[in-house]
N, C-alpha and C positions, 0 to 999 in steps of 0.2 A: 325355696331355701336350698333344697338339695341341688337344683340346677345351678344355683349361684356357687355352691361349694365345688361342684364338678368343674365349672368354668374356671374357678380360682385355682384348682388343682392343675388343670390343663395348662393355664398360664404360667404357673410356677414351674411345671415340668418343661415347658417350652423355653423358658428363661434358663433353666439349668442346662438343657441340651445346647442352647446357643452359647452359654458361657463355657461349657465343656469343649464345644467345637472350636471356639476361639482360643482356648488354652492349648488344644491340640495343634491348631494352626500356628501358634506362636512357639511351640516346642522346636528345638533344634532338629534339623534333618540328620545331622551327624555329630557325634562326640568322639574325639580321640582322647584317651585318658591313660593314666599311669605311664607317662612318657617324660622325656626331658625336652620341654618346649622352649627352644632358644628363640626368644621373641625378636631380638635385634631392635628393640625400642630404644629410646634415648638413654635408658639406664642399663641396657643389655640384660633385661630381666630374664630369669629362668622360671617357667611355670610347669605345671604337671599335666594340664589338660586344656583342650580348646573345643568350643562348641560353634557349630556352623549352621546357618539357615539361609536359604535362598542364595547361596553362593558367597555369603559374607560371614565374617567372624562376629559372633554375638557375645562371646564370653571367653576370657582367658584367665586361668587362675588355678586354684587347687582342685584335686580330684573331687573333693566333697562339694565345693561350690558349683563346679561345672556339672557334675552328675545330678545335682539337684534339679537341673533344668530338663532332664530326660522326660520325654513324653512316650506315649504308646507307639508312635510311629518313628521314634528316633533310632537310627542305627548307631550302635555303640561298638567302638573298636578299642580293645586293650592293646596298647603299644608295647607292653612287656619291657618298660623302661628304655625303649629305643629313643634316640634323639630325633627331634623334628626341627628343621630350619624353614624360614620363609622360602618360597619358591625362588630358585637361583635365577640370576639374570646375566646374560652375556651381552655386553654393550656393543659388540662389534663382530658381526658375521656377514658372509656373503652367500646366503643359502641357495639362491637360484642357480648361480654358476656351479657352486660346490656339489649340488645334488645331481648335476648332469654330466659331471666329468667322466664317469664311467658308463655312460648310457649305451654305447655300442660295443665296448670291450673293456675288460679289466686292465688296470694300470698297476704294474708291480712297484714295490718300493725300490728306489734307486739310490744306492749308497756309494757307488763308484762311477767313474767315467765309463768303465767297461759296461756297467749296468745300463747306462744311458745309450751307449752305442749298440748294445744288444737289443734294446727295445726298438731303436730306430731301424736297425736291420730287419727285425721282425715285422715292423709296419711296412717297410719297403716291399717285403715279400708278398703282402696281401693287398696292397694298394696298386692301382694302375700307374703306369709310368707317367710322370709329370704331376701326379697328385701330391698335395702338400702334406708333410709330416710335421706335427707340432708337439713339442714337449714343453709343458708350462708348469712354473712354480716348483721346479726341482732346483732348490737354491744351491749355488756353488759352495756356500759356507757349510753346507750340510753333506757335501760329498767328501769322500776320504781324501781325494787329491786337492780339494779346495780350489778349483779353477773351472773356467768354462771349457767345454769341449771345443777344440779348435776347428777352424774352417776346413782344414785338411782332413781331420778325423771325420767330420760330418760328410765330406765329399766321399771318403773311402767306403763308408757303409751304405750310402744312399746317393750314388752319383747321378741317378736319373730322376730324383725327386727333390723339389725344394724343401729345405729343412729349416725350421726355426726352433731353437732351444731358448725359450723365453722365461725370464723371471721378472714379472711385473713389466715396467716399461723398458727394460734392458734385455738384450738378447745376443746370441751367437748365431750367425747365419752361415749356411754353406754357399758355395759359389753360384749355384742355380738360383737360390733364393735372392742373393744379391742382384743377379742379372735381371730376374723378373721384376724386381722392385726398383730397377734403375739406379742402384747404388754402386756407382763406379768412382773412378778417380776424381771426376768433376762434380760429383753429387754434393748438393748443399741443402740444408733445411730451410725451406722458404715459406712455410705455411703460417709463420708468426708464433709457432709454439716452440718449446725447448727441444734440444737434440744435440747429440755429439756423436760423431763417427770416429772410432779409433782407426788410425791409418799407419801403414808401414812407414817408418821414418825415412827409408831410402827411396821407395817407389812412389809413395803417396797413395797407394791402392788401399782400399778398405781391408782390414784384417778379418772382418766378419763380426767383430764386436760393435754393437751399437747401444748408445745410451739414451734413454728417455725418448725414444722415437719408434717403438714398435708399431705405432699407429700408421707409420709410413710404409710398412711392409705390405706388399700387395698380395695378401693371402686370398685364396679361393677355397671355400669350404667344400669338402667332399665326404663321401660315406653316407650312411643312413642319417636322415635329419629327423629329429624328434617332432612329434605333433604337439599341439597345445595340451592335449590330455596326458601325453607322456610327461611333459614338464610339470603339470600339476601333481601327477602321481608320484614322481620322484621327489618333489618338494615336500609332500606330505610324508613320504617315507623318511626323509631327513628329520622332519619335525618330530616324528615318533621317536627317533633316536636321541634328539635333544631331550625329550621328556624322560627318556630312560636314564639320563644322568642328572636329572633334577632341574633342568632348565625349563622355566615356565614363561619367561619373557626374553625376547631378543631384540637387539638394535640392528636392523639392516642398514649398514652405513654407506651404501652406494647404489641405491635402487634406481633402476631405469624406469621410464614411463611404462614400458611393456611389462616389466616385473610388477609394478604397482597395480596395473590393470589386472594382473593375475591374482594378486592379493585381494583386490576388491571382489573378484568373482568367488574366490574361495570363502571370503567372509560372508558374502551374500548367500552362499549355499550352506552356511553354518558348518564349514569344514575346518576352520582354524581351531586348533586345540591348544595353541599357546598365543601369547600376546606379542604383537609386532609393532615396534616404533621405527618409523622410516626416515632416513636422511636421503633425500632425492639427489641423484647425481646432476651436477651442473657443469657443463663444459665451459672453460674459461678462455680457450684459444679463440682469437678473433675479435670482432668489434665489441667494445665495452657495452654499447647500447643493447646489443643482442643478449649479452649475459644478464644485464639488469632486467630486460623484458622477460627473460626466462624465469628469473627469480620471482618477479611479480606474478607470473603465471602459477608458480608453485604455491605462493601465498594465497591465491584465489581458489585453490583446490578444496572442495568440501571436506576431504580427509584431514585437513589441518585441524578442524574441530574434532573429527573422528569419534571414537569411543574407547572403552577400556581394552578392546581387542586389536584395533588397527587405527594408527594415527600417523600422519606426517608431522615430524617435529622440526625439520630444518633441511638444509642442503649440505652436500659434501662435495669437495673438490680436492685437487692435488696440488700441493705447494712445492714438494721436492720429490726426489727419487727414492731409491731404497738403500738401506744400510747393508743389505745382503748382496747388493749388486754393484756397489761402488758409486752410487749417484745421489745419496742423501746429501743435502746442502749443509756444510759444516762451517763453523766459525774459523777453524784453522784448516790448512790443507790436509788432504787425506794422506799424502805421502806416496812415493813411487811404490808400486805394488805389482808383483807378478800374479798374485792371487786375483786381484781385481782388474788386471790388465791396465793399470794406470801408469803412464809414462811421463806425465807432466808434474813436476814437483810442486807446482802452485795450484794444482787442481783442487777445488773445494766441493765438487759435486755440482748439481744442477738445480737452480731455482726456477720453477716453472712460471711463477707469476711475479713480475716486478712490483715493488712496494707501491709505486704510484698507481698501479692498476688494482692491486689487492685492496687498498683502502676503500675506494668507492664500492667495490663488490661487497665487502664485509658491511659497510655502512648501509647499503641497500637491503641486504639480508636482515640485519637487525631491525631496521625501520619497518620492514614488512612483518615483524613479529616472529621471525624464524630463527632457530639456532644455526649458527654458522660453524662448520668444522672443515678442517683441511688435513689431509695426510701430510704430516710434518715429522719426519724421522730425525733429521740432523739438528744439532743445536743452532745452526745458522738459520734454518727454517723456523724453528721454535721461537727464536728471538725476533725474527721478522714479523711473525703473526702476533706475538705479544706486544710489539711496538705499535702495530696497527690498532689492537684492542686498546692500548694505553692512550693513543692519540684520540680515539673516538670517546673514550671515557671522560675526557676533559670537558665535554659538552653534554654528555648523556651517560648515565650509569649503565655500562654494558652488562653488568651482572644480572640484570632483569631478564635477559634472554639466554642466560647460561651459555655464553660463547665457549666453544670447545676447541681443543687441540686433539687430533687423532694421532695416536702413537706416542709422540713426545718422548721418544726413547732416549736421545741425548739431550741433557739439560745442563744448567749451571746453577750455582747458588743464587745468582741474581734472578734467573728465570723462576726458580721455585718461589721466591719471595713475591715476585710480580704476579704469579698465578694466584696466590692467596689474596693479594691486595685487590686485584681486579674482579675476583669471583669467576675466573675462568675455570672450566671443568676439563678434566683430562680423561681420555679414553685410551687406557694402557693395556698392553698384552704381554703377560709373563711368558708366553710361548717363545718370544724372541730371546729372552734371557736363557731359558731352558735349552733351547736348541742351538743357540749361536754364540754363546759366551766363549767357547773354545777358540773360534775364529777371530772374534772381536779383540780378545786379549792378545792373540798372536799378532794382529795387525796394529792395533792402537796402543797396546801396553796396558798394564793393569791400572796405573794411575790415571790415565786419561778417561777411564770408565768409572771414576768415583761418583759421577752424577749420571750414570746410565740407569734408567729407571729408579730414581732416588725415592722409593716409596715411603720409607720412614720419614725422610725430611718433609715430604709433601703432607703426610698425615700430621706431623708436628706443627706445621704452619696453619692447619685447619683447611687446607685446600681440599676440594671435593674431587676425588679421583675414583674411577671405576675400572673394573677388570673385564676385558674381552679376550677373544681368541684370534680374531682376524681369520676365522675359518674360511678357507679358499677352495679346498678340493676334497672330495671323497666323503662317503658316509662311514662313520666309525670314530668314536670320540678320541681314540689314541692313534689310529692309523691315518687319520686325516691330516691335511696340510692346511692350516696348523691344527694341533690337537685342541678340541673344544671340551675336553674333560675338565670341569671346574675344580675337581679335587686335586688333580695333578697341578693345576695352576695355583691353587691355595698353597700347596706344599712348596712350590717354587718361591712364592712370596715370603714364606716363613723361614725357609732354609737358604735361599739364594744359591742353591745348587743347580748344576747344569749337566746335561748329557755330555760325556767325554771330557769333563773338566774336573781336575782335582781341587778339592776345597770348595770355598764359596766365593762368589763375586761380591766384594764389599758387603760382608754380613751386617755392618752397621746400618745398612739400608733395608734390613728385613722388617717384615710386619709381625705383630703379635697375631695369635690365633683369632682373637676377636676382631682385629682390624681386617684380617684376611676374609672373614665371613662378611663383614660390612662391605668390603670391596666388591663382593658378588651378590649383595642383596640391597641394603638400604641405599648405598652410594650409587649403585647403578640405577636404582629407581629414580633417584634425583636427576642423574644424567639424562634419563630418557623421559623426564616429565611425568613419572608415574608415582611419585612418592606419596600422594594422597590416597592411592589405591593399593600399592604393592610395596614390597621391600621389607616389611616387618609383619609380625603376627600381633595385631592389635585390633580391638573392637571396632567394627565398622569397615575394616579393610576387606578386600577380596581374599577369599580363602584359598590362596596359592601356597601349597605346603609340600615339603619333601621329607619323607621318613628315611633315615639313614641306618646302615648297619654298624656304624662306628661313631663314637663320640669324639669328634675332632677337636674338642676343647681339652681333652684329657689323655688321649691315646698317645703312644710313642710317636714321635714326630714323623717318622718315615711311614707310618700307617695311614697318614692323611691322604697320600697320593693314591692308595688302594681303596678308599672309601667308595661304597656303592649306594645308589638310591634303591630303596626297597619298594617305596610307593611314591607316586607323584600325584598331587591333587591340583587341579586348576578350577577355581570358583567352586570348590567343595566337591568336585567330581573326580573320581578316581580315573586317571587317564593312563596310568602305567602302574604295573605290579610285577615285581620280579618273581618268577616261578622257580 
């Protein structure tokens, strides 16, 4: 009898220990409480606390309800009433190139033509005679003089070095660069791609300004070349800086095969600290069959299935040139311009892919189950791509694959309506408005910009649009080209204010504060096919969160731009804390 009682007691004790251990195992790993939890759910609910276990959110609600889940092993953090947002998402960055731009020497900020010439003269002093000097992405719209450095100016400061001052596909070359590239009076673009050479009206000689054909400049790389480990180290350094401003997911919108290989290796080695959605670059110059074959190759990559850290979502290509360089494809002519070196009054920019070739490329992409997107700055390019999406939609609903337009800076009332109707998603960059309004108004006039980044109109139609930076160069959320600080970008969308410009650019197109937050959270999650896992603070989703020092829903509007991330969590793990 005694033995039976002892056995029974031991059994009961074992059950108790098992139940207790299960209870402990089910307790949250982390509870953040006494905060302002901006969930960005469908109702834009505000909560007080959030509980996290195994990298996911298990409870969102009041302090009392969430703290009731606390176990002996739960880490509890009192937020002191600070606001918390879902981890912020940038829909458009170029991190591999951006992180390497200052690998062997620092590059100063250039605000004037003289700054550019001083930099080139300095490089000429340290490089061997005949070695190339390149200046990239110093946009003429952001220079005080608002023009390209001339061929003669470049010759004067570096007569024995080939020089290319490039902004995207457009550039200003000096005489030696033109000579080495074979760009003389008789030069013609013959590779089947776009291109336009500005020429002296009298002599027919190239002026040095080239449009949409920097690919034809015969550059030779010089100076110290980075190793693969250098590239990984700098990329991770940039990722740490992304995390410091609350970014927990990014869309790499033009990734090469080499860059994707690097991402695979970082993921394999468990070094990715934030989530990456990839749009792989596809070259469209040349045989259509090759383009389609390359698209099928992307579709067969195992990363198309991917996971919550790394995934290929589609392809990216280029439909037109740049609005900052005078080559975006417009519905109406640009107009003669000294600033952009445009002499032809009928010039509308450059369309890289004719419609008859664009349609089968897009069709193949969507049939492969991939998102298609193309750099499309001008309203002419936007209309061209929308017309292709519309044509395909007649036989198959394109919205299923979330067809995208990248930039979509210049639009029309018709384009806004068609975007919503077709379920096209837009990847927009407030940095263009912030940094370039002064020049754009000066060239196009205020009225022609009534549908420049028409954010309010797009939100009103129910269109799904997300915010990106198009970060191109340098590490540093404000000093970078373009700035990737999401709080600066939110401020721009709410105020429509711009650097060096008095007043606001069509303030009727401004977003509300809630819309600005959605722009960088839930909307971007949808653009990047992450909405089931990120973009809002809801039970079951990944615990990507950012704690802020400012309540951007209530603070004075100009304080939004100075907001700082105090802590950033990815999958419930603290990956950044401001000291």
